[in-house]
C-alpha positions as CSV (number, residue, x, y, z in Angstrom):
1,M,-40.7,-19.2,-81.1
2,L,-41.4,-18.4,-77.5
3,L,-39.2,-19.7,-74.7
4,P,-40.1,-23.3,-73.6
5,D,-42.7,-23.3,-70.8
6,A,-40.4,-24.9,-68.2
7,R,-37.7,-22.4,-68.9
8,M,-40.1,-19.5,-68.9
9,K,-41.6,-20.7,-65.6
10,R,-38.1,-20.9,-64.0
11,R,-37.2,-17.4,-65.2
12,T,-40.6,-16.0,-64.0
13,A,-40.2,-17.7,-60.6
14,A,-36.6,-16.3,-60.3
15,F,-37.8,-12.8,-61.3
16,L,-40.7,-12.9,-58.9
17,A,-38.4,-14.1,-56.1
18,I,-35.9,-11.3,-56.7
19,A,-38.8,-8.8,-57.0
20,A,-40.3,-10.0,-53.7
21,A,-36.9,-9.9,-52.0
22,L,-36.4,-6.3,-53.2
23,V,-39.9,-5.3,-52.0
24,L,-39.2,-6.9,-48.6
25,V,-35.9,-5.2,-48.3
26,G,-37.5,-1.9,-49.4
27,V,-40.3,-2.2,-46.9
28,A,-38.0,-3.3,-44.1
29,S,-35.6,-0.4,-44.9
30,S,-38.5,2.1,-44.9
31,L,-39.8,0.8,-41.6
32,Y,-36.3,1.1,-40.1
33,V,-35.8,4.6,-41.4
34,F,-39.3,5.6,-40.1
35,S,-38.5,4.1,-36.7
36,Q,-35.2,5.9,-36.5
37,V,-36.6,9.3,-37.7
38,D,-39.5,8.9,-35.2
39,R,-37.2,8.0,-32.4
40,A,-35.0,11.0,-33.1
41,G,-38.0,13.3,-33.4
42,R,-39.5,12.1,-30.1
43,A,-36.1,12.5,-28.4
44,H,-36.0,16.1,-29.7
45,I,-39.5,16.8,-28.4
46,L,-38.5,15.5,-25.0
47,E,-35.3,17.5,-25.0
48,R,-37.2,20.7,-25.7
49,A,-40.0,19.9,-23.2
50,A,-37.4,19.2,-20.5
51,T,-35.6,22.5,-21.3
52,I,-38.8,24.5,-20.9
53,A,-39.8,22.6,-17.8
54,I,-36.4,23.6,-16.2
55,A,-37.1,27.2,-17.1
56,V,-40.4,27.3,-15.1
57,P,-39.8,29.3,-11.9
58,P,-40.8,27.1,-8.9
59,E,-41.7,30.1,-6.8
60,D,-44.3,31.3,-9.4
61,L,-45.8,27.9,-9.6
62,A,-46.0,27.8,-5.8
63,R,-47.9,31.1,-5.7
64,I,-50.8,30.0,-7.9
65,S,-53.7,27.9,-6.9
66,G,-54.8,26.4,-10.2
67,T,-58.2,28.3,-10.1
68,E,-59.7,31.2,-11.9
69,E,-58.4,33.4,-9.0
70,D,-55.0,33.1,-10.6
71,L,-56.0,35.3,-13.5
72,G,-54.3,38.6,-13.4
73,T,-51.8,37.6,-10.7
74,P,-48.1,38.4,-11.5
75,S,-47.1,34.7,-11.1
76,Y,-49.8,33.5,-13.5
77,E,-48.9,36.2,-16.0
78,S,-45.2,35.3,-15.7
79,L,-45.9,31.6,-16.4
80,K,-48.4,32.5,-19.2
81,S,-45.8,34.8,-20.8
82,L,-43.1,32.1,-20.6
83,L,-45.3,29.6,-22.3
84,M,-46.3,32.0,-25.1
85,R,-42.6,32.9,-25.7
86,M,-41.6,29.3,-25.8
87,R,-44.5,28.5,-28.1
88,A,-43.3,31.2,-30.5
89,A,-39.7,29.8,-30.4
90,N,-40.9,26.3,-31.2
91,H,-42.6,26.8,-34.5
92,D,-43.6,23.2,-35.0
93,A,-45.4,23.0,-31.6
94,R,-49.1,23.9,-31.4
95,F,-49.7,24.0,-27.7
96,L,-47.6,24.3,-24.6
97,Y,-49.2,23.9,-21.2
98,L,-48.6,23.4,-17.5
99,M,-50.8,20.9,-15.7
100,G,-51.3,19.9,-12.1
101,R,-53.1,17.1,-10.3
102,N,-55.8,17.6,-7.7
103,E,-56.7,15.4,-4.8
104,A,-59.2,13.5,-6.8
105,G,-56.4,12.5,-9.2
106,E,-57.8,14.7,-12.0
107,L,-55.4,16.7,-14.2
108,F,-56.1,20.4,-14.6
109,F,-54.5,23.4,-16.4
110,Y,-52.3,25.9,-14.5
111,A,-51.6,27.9,-17.7
112,D,-51.3,27.4,-21.5
113,S,-49.7,29.2,-24.4
114,E,-53.0,30.5,-25.9
115,A,-54.1,34.1,-25.7
116,A,-57.0,34.7,-23.3
117,E,-59.4,35.6,-26.3
118,S,-58.4,32.4,-28.2
119,P,-61.2,29.8,-28.4
120,D,-58.4,27.2,-27.7
121,H,-57.5,28.9,-24.4
122,S,-57.8,26.8,-21.3
123,P,-58.4,28.9,-18.1
124,P,-56.6,27.9,-14.9
125,G,-58.4,25.1,-13.0
126,Q,-60.0,23.6,-16.1
127,V,-60.0,19.9,-15.8
128,Y,-58.5,17.9,-18.7
129,Y,-60.9,14.9,-18.9
130,E,-58.9,13.4,-21.9
131,A,-55.9,12.9,-19.7
132,T,-54.1,9.7,-20.7
133,P,-52.4,7.0,-18.6
134,A,-49.0,8.3,-19.7
135,M,-49.8,11.8,-18.4
136,R,-51.0,10.4,-15.1
137,A,-48.0,8.1,-14.8
138,L,-45.6,11.1,-15.0
139,F,-46.9,12.4,-11.7
140,Q,-46.1,9.1,-10.1
141,D,-42.7,8.3,-11.5
142,G,-41.4,11.7,-12.7
143,Q,-40.2,10.2,-16.0
144,P,-40.4,12.3,-19.2
145,R,-42.2,10.5,-22.0
146,T,-43.9,11.0,-25.4
147,E,-47.0,9.5,-26.8
148,G,-49.2,9.7,-29.8
149,P,-50.7,10.0,-32.2
150,D,-53.4,10.7,-29.7
151,R,-56.7,12.6,-30.2
152,D,-58.4,15.1,-27.9
153,R,-61.0,17.8,-28.4
154,W,-58.5,20.0,-30.1
155,G,-57.0,17.5,-32.7
156,L,-54.6,14.7,-33.2
157,W,-51.2,15.2,-31.6
158,I,-47.7,13.8,-30.9
159,S,-47.1,14.9,-27.3
160,G,-44.1,15.3,-25.1
161,Y,-44.3,15.5,-21.3
162,A,-41.6,16.6,-18.8
163,P,-41.9,16.9,-15.0
164,V,-41.6,20.3,-13.2
165,V,-40.1,19.8,-9.8
166,D,-39.7,22.0,-6.8
167,R,-36.6,22.6,-4.7
168,S,-37.1,19.3,-2.9
169,G,-37.3,17.3,-6.1
170,E,-41.0,16.6,-5.9
171,V,-43.1,16.7,-9.1
172,T,-45.4,19.7,-8.8
173,A,-46.6,20.0,-12.4
174,M,-46.2,18.7,-15.9
175,L,-45.0,20.6,-18.9
176,G,-46.8,19.4,-22.1
177,M,-45.9,20.1,-25.7
178,D,-48.3,19.1,-28.5
179,L,-47.2,18.9,-32.1
180,P,-49.7,18.3,-35.0
181,A,-49.5,14.5,-35.7
182,G,-50.2,15.0,-39.4
183,K,-47.2,17.2,-40.1
184,Y,-44.9,15.2,-37.7
185,L,-45.8,11.8,-39.4
186,G,-45.6,13.4,-42.8
187,D,-42.1,14.6,-42.2
188,A,-41.1,11.1,-40.9
189,L,-42.7,9.4,-43.9
190,A,-41.0,11.7,-46.3
191,Y,-37.7,10.2,-45.1
192,A,-39.0,6.7,-44.8
193,V,-40.4,6.6,-48.4
194,L,-36.9,7.1,-49.9
195,P,-35.9,3.4,-49.6
196,L,-39.2,2.5,-51.2
197,L,-38.7,4.9,-54.1
198,V,-35.2,3.4,-54.6
199,T,-36.8,-0.1,-54.5
200,F,-39.5,0.8,-57.0
201,A,-36.8,2.3,-59.3
202,L,-34.8,-0.9,-59.0
203,L,-37.9,-3.0,-59.7
204,I,-38.6,-0.9,-62.9
205,L,-35.0,-1.4,-64.0
206,L,-35.1,-5.1,-63.2
207,A,-38.4,-5.5,-65.0
208,A,-37.0,-3.7,-68.0
209,A,-33.8,-5.8,-68.0
210,E,-35.9,-8.9,-67.6
211,Q,-38.1,-7.9,-70.5
212,G,-35.0,-7.2,-72.6
213,R,-33.5,-10.5,-71.5
214,R,-36.6,-12.4,-72.5
215,R,-36.7,-10.7,-75.9
216,E,-33.0,-11.6,-76.3
217,L,-33.5,-15.2,-75.3
218,A,-36.6,-15.5,-77.5
219,S,-34.5,-14.1,-80.4
220,L,-31.7,-16.6,-79.6
221,E,-34.2,-19.4,-79.5
222,Q,-35.6,-18.4,-82.9
223,K,-32.1,-18.1,-84.3
224,A,-31.1,-21.4,-82.7
225,E,-34.2,-23.2,-84.1
226,F,-33.6,-21.8,-87.6
227,L,-29.9,-22.5,-87.7
228,S,-30.5,-26.0,-86.2
229,I,-33.1,-26.9,-88.8
230,A,-31.1,-25.4,-91.7
231,S,-27.8,-27.0,-90.5
232,H,-29.4,-30.4,-90.2
233,E,-31.0,-30.1,-93.5
234,I,-27.6,-29.3,-95.0
235,R,-25.6,-31.8,-93.1
236,T,-27.8,-34.8,-94.0
237,P,-27.2,-34.5,-97.8
238,L,-23.6,-33.6,-97.3
239,T,-23.0,-36.8,-95.2
240,G,-24.6,-38.8,-98.0
241,I,-22.4,-37.1,-100.6
242,R,-19.3,-37.9,-98.4
243,W,-20.2,-41.6,-98.2
244,A,-20.8,-41.8,-101.9
245,I,-17.5,-40.1,-102.8
246,E,-15.6,-42.3,-100.3
247,G,-17.2,-45.4,-101.9
248,L,-16.1,-44.2,-105.3
249,L,-12.6,-43.6,-104.2
250,R,-12.4,-47.1,-102.8
251,Q,-13.3,-48.6,-106.2
252,E,-10.6,-49.9,-108.4
253,S,-12.3,-48.2,-111.4
254,A,-11.6,-44.8,-109.8
255,K,-7.9,-45.6,-109.6
256,A,-7.8,-46.1,-113.4
257,D,-8.7,-42.5,-114.1
258,P,-6.3,-40.1,-112.3
259,R,-8.2,-37.0,-113.4
260,T,-11.5,-38.4,-112.1
261,R,-9.9,-39.5,-108.9
262,T,-8.3,-36.0,-108.4
263,L,-11.7,-34.4,-108.9
264,L,-13.3,-36.8,-106.4
265,E,-10.6,-36.1,-103.8
266,L,-11.2,-32.3,-104.2
267,V,-15.0,-32.8,-103.8
268,H,-14.3,-35.1,-100.8
269,E,-12.1,-32.5,-99.1
270,S,-14.6,-29.7,-99.8
271,C,-17.4,-31.9,-98.5
272,L,-15.5,-32.6,-95.2
273,G,-14.9,-28.9,-94.9
274,L,-18.6,-28.1,-95.3
275,I,-19.5,-30.8,-92.8
276,G,-17.0,-29.4,-90.3
277,R,-18.4,-25.9,-90.7
278,V,-22.0,-27.1,-90.3
279,N,-21.0,-28.9,-87.1
280,N,-19.3,-25.7,-85.9
281,L,-22.4,-23.8,-86.7
282,L,-24.5,-26.2,-84.7
283,D,-22.1,-26.1,-81.7
284,L,-22.0,-22.3,-81.9
285,T,-25.8,-22.1,-81.9
286,A,-26.0,-24.4,-78.8
287,I,-23.4,-22.4,-76.9
288,E,-24.8,-19.0,-77.7
289,G,-28.2,-20.3,-76.8
290,R,-26.8,-21.2,-73.3
291,R,-27.7,-24.8,-73.5
292,T,-25.2,-26.0,-70.9
293,A,-27.5,-29.0,-70.3
294,M,-26.3,-30.3,-73.7
295,V,-23.4,-32.0,-72.0
296,R,-24.3,-35.7,-71.9
297,P,-21.2,-37.6,-70.7
298,E,-20.6,-41.2,-71.7
299,S,-17.7,-43.6,-71.5
300,L,-15.4,-43.1,-74.5
301,P,-12.5,-45.5,-75.2
302,I,-9.8,-43.0,-76.1
303,G,-7.8,-45.0,-78.6
304,P,-10.7,-46.1,-80.9
305,F,-12.4,-42.7,-80.5
306,L,-9.4,-40.7,-81.7
307,R,-8.6,-43.3,-84.3
308,D,-12.0,-42.8,-85.9
309,I,-11.5,-39.1,-86.1
310,A,-8.0,-39.6,-87.6
311,D,-9.4,-42.0,-90.2
312,S,-12.0,-39.5,-91.3
313,L,-9.2,-37.0,-91.9
314,A,-6.7,-39.4,-93.5
315,L,-7.6,-38.5,-97.0
316,S,-7.3,-34.7,-96.3
317,A,-4.0,-35.3,-94.7
318,K,-2.8,-37.4,-97.7
319,Q,-3.8,-34.8,-100.1
320,R,-1.7,-32.2,-98.3
321,G,1.2,-34.6,-98.0
322,V,0.9,-34.7,-94.3
323,S,1.2,-37.8,-92.0
324,L,-1.3,-38.0,-89.2
325,V,0.2,-40.0,-86.4
326,L,-1.4,-41.2,-83.2
327,D,1.3,-41.8,-80.5
328,A,1.5,-45.2,-78.8
329,S,0.2,-43.4,-75.6
330,V,-3.1,-42.9,-77.4
331,E,-3.4,-46.4,-78.5
332,T,-2.9,-47.8,-75.0
333,A,-5.0,-45.1,-73.2
334,G,-8.0,-46.1,-71.2
335,T,-11.4,-44.4,-71.2
336,L,-12.7,-40.9,-70.9
337,R,-16.1,-39.8,-69.7
338,A,-17.3,-37.0,-71.8
339,D,-19.9,-35.9,-74.3
340,R,-19.1,-37.8,-77.5
341,Q,-20.4,-35.3,-80.0
342,M,-18.7,-32.3,-78.3
343,M,-15.4,-34.1,-78.0
344,H,-15.6,-35.3,-81.5
345,H,-16.0,-31.7,-82.8
346,A,-13.2,-30.4,-80.5
347,F,-10.7,-33.0,-81.7
348,F,-11.9,-32.8,-85.2
349,N,-11.3,-29.0,-85.2
350,L,-7.9,-29.4,-83.6
351,L,-6.7,-32.0,-86.0
352,T,-8.2,-30.2,-89.0
353,N,-6.4,-27.0,-88.1
354,A,-3.1,-28.9,-87.6
355,I,-3.4,-30.6,-91.0
356,K,-4.2,-27.3,-92.7
357,Y,-1.3,-25.3,-91.3
358,T,1.5,-27.9,-90.9
359,H,4.2,-27.9,-93.7
360,E,3.9,-30.4,-96.5
361,G,5.9,-33.5,-95.9
362,T,5.7,-33.3,-92.1
363,E,3.5,-34.9,-89.6
364,V,0.8,-34.1,-87.1
365,T,1.2,-36.1,-83.9
366,V,-1.4,-36.7,-81.2
367,S,-0.2,-37.9,-77.7
368,Y,-1.8,-38.6,-74.4
369,E,-1.0,-38.8,-70.7
370,H,-3.0,-39.1,-67.5
371,A,-1.7,-37.5,-64.3
372,D,-3.2,-36.0,-61.1
373,G,-6.8,-36.8,-62.1
374,M,-6.4,-35.0,-65.5
375,H,-6.5,-36.3,-69.1
376,A,-4.0,-34.3,-71.2
377,F,-4.1,-34.5,-75.0
378,R,-1.4,-32.9,-77.2
379,V,-1.9,-32.1,-80.9
380,R,1.4,-31.0,-82.4
381,D,1.9,-29.6,-85.9
382,R,5.1,-28.5,-87.8
383,G,3.8,-25.3,-89.2
384,D,4.9,-21.6,-89.0
385,G,3.9,-21.4,-85.4
386,I,1.8,-18.7,-83.6
387,R,3.1,-15.4,-82.4
388,E,2.8,-14.7,-78.7
389,E,0.3,-11.9,-79.1
390,D,-2.0,-14.2,-81.0
391,R,-2.0,-17.2,-78.7
392,E,-5.2,-16.1,-76.8
393,R,-6.9,-14.3,-79.7
394,I,-7.2,-17.4,-81.7
395,F,-9.6,-18.8,-79.1
396,E,-11.9,-15.8,-79.2
397,G,-14.1,-16.8,-82.1
398,Y,-14.1,-15.3,-85.7
399,R,-10.4,-14.5,-85.2
400,R,-7.7,-15.7,-87.5
401,T,-4.0,-14.8,-87.5
402,K,-2.4,-12.9,-90.3
403,E,-0.4,-16.0,-91.1
404,A,-3.5,-18.1,-91.4
405,V,-5.1,-15.6,-93.7
406,R,-2.0,-15.4,-95.9
407,S,-1.8,-19.2,-96.1
408,G,-4.8,-19.3,-98.4
409,Q,-6.6,-21.9,-96.2
410,Y,-10.3,-21.1,-95.7
411,G,-11.5,-20.8,-92.2
412,T,-14.1,-19.0,-90.1
413,G,-12.1,-18.7,-86.9
414,L,-14.7,-20.8,-85.0
415,G,-13.0,-24.1,-84.6
416,L,-10.6,-23.2,-81.8
417,Y,-13.3,-21.1,-80.1
418,L,-15.7,-24.1,-80.0
419,A,-12.9,-26.5,-78.9
420,R,-12.2,-24.3,-75.9
421,K,-15.9,-24.0,-75.1
422,A,-16.3,-27.8,-75.3
423,A,-13.3,-28.2,-72.9
424,E,-14.7,-25.6,-70.5
425,L,-18.2,-27.1,-70.4
426,H,-16.5,-30.3,-69.2
427,G,-14.4,-28.4,-66.6
428,G,-11.3,-28.6,-68.7
429,T,-9.0,-26.2,-70.5
430,I,-7.2,-25.7,-73.8
431,R,-4.0,-23.8,-74.4
432,V,-1.3,-23.5,-77.1
433,M,2.5,-23.6,-76.9
434,S,4.2,-22.2,-79.9
435,A,7.1,-20.2,-81.3
436,P,7.3,-18.7,-84.7
437,G,8.8,-21.2,-87.2
438,N,8.6,-24.1,-84.7
439,G,5.0,-25.2,-85.1
440,A,2.4,-25.3,-82.4
441,T,1.2,-27.7,-79.8
442,F,-2.4,-27.5,-78.5
443,V,-2.9,-29.1,-75.1
444,L,-6.5,-30.0,-74.2
445,T,-7.0,-31.1,-70.6
446,L,-10.1,-32.7,-69.1
447,P,-10.7,-33.8,-65.5
448,D,-11.7,-37.3,-64.5
449,A,-15.4,-37.8,-64.2
450,P,-16.6,-37.6,-60.6
């Protein structure tokens, strides 16, 4: 059986919400990393451009005119050599160049880092018609800056500009450094993609976990449905058998035949045990299926509620020579708001255990008190008691003490586990106080309903 549609939709919506949140975080992280790497990269470009600009000799720049007449002059050759050396030292840079601005406001080349025979060489005086507003602004405010990706006739670049100033501090030229935008952006993206890769890995793991979870829940649902159907099919005839046996035991004719009555009492006890185990199986199925919505509180009159459970176990107690006593505090107690079926199973298991393990000829007592907004029920037996190391293990499920096994009493170890789960689903607790040889007292506490 597949998961119910409503439950499936809720799980799908939750999964999609988590996945969307992860994607958003991944994208945001990648954008942040990219921005930080880009910021650091541009700062490094500016730092290098400014360092080269400072190295430009002002006197050589003052001796050239920015025309073809500069070719072959010592000052031009000195600047050309400087740019070529700096270009070789900065392996990621493609072009280094010095630009000036003429009276018409046009930017032109003083010198560049390309050899004279290179097709990319720009001779002195060549106007750079692709000059950007950022380049022109540097001659006005003298502030270094970067821009790009920006395209010109030679390609797509990330560029850094630094001012070259004379002795008086006036901007006389601009040092430009161009880096191929593809490689620059590729390097930045290589760092930025890491958070996305981590996000996709988490999404794959989350999807795999969700798929496994769905298979597990589907399996639990199938198991729950099977066990529920099987248990109900078993419990219905068992209940009929119980009623029939109890009816026979009440008849005067049954009393006339001790052997028959003894057999009926044995069948009755076995029937009650089977009903209890079937109820435990149903409770276990519900809890393992995570049906927390199964708690349906209603107002329970404590005295009559516990009296009904005690009456259903009276015959079992009598057969073991045990008295089942409800303290006066129970008879005069008020009401409790809780799930009737769950509380019935919890108290039924506690009393059944107490009857099974108390000594013959003793009594099992149930008492009650209410204080500080809590209902407290105490079920006390006069059995062998429980060792300290076993006092928590007995609530773990499928766990029985060595003493319980040696007693010869049949049990699955589920009763106390389910009793604790029932208490916890109501916001309460269950614990045991005991000492070897002095019996055990189980204390179940439940809060007042809000």
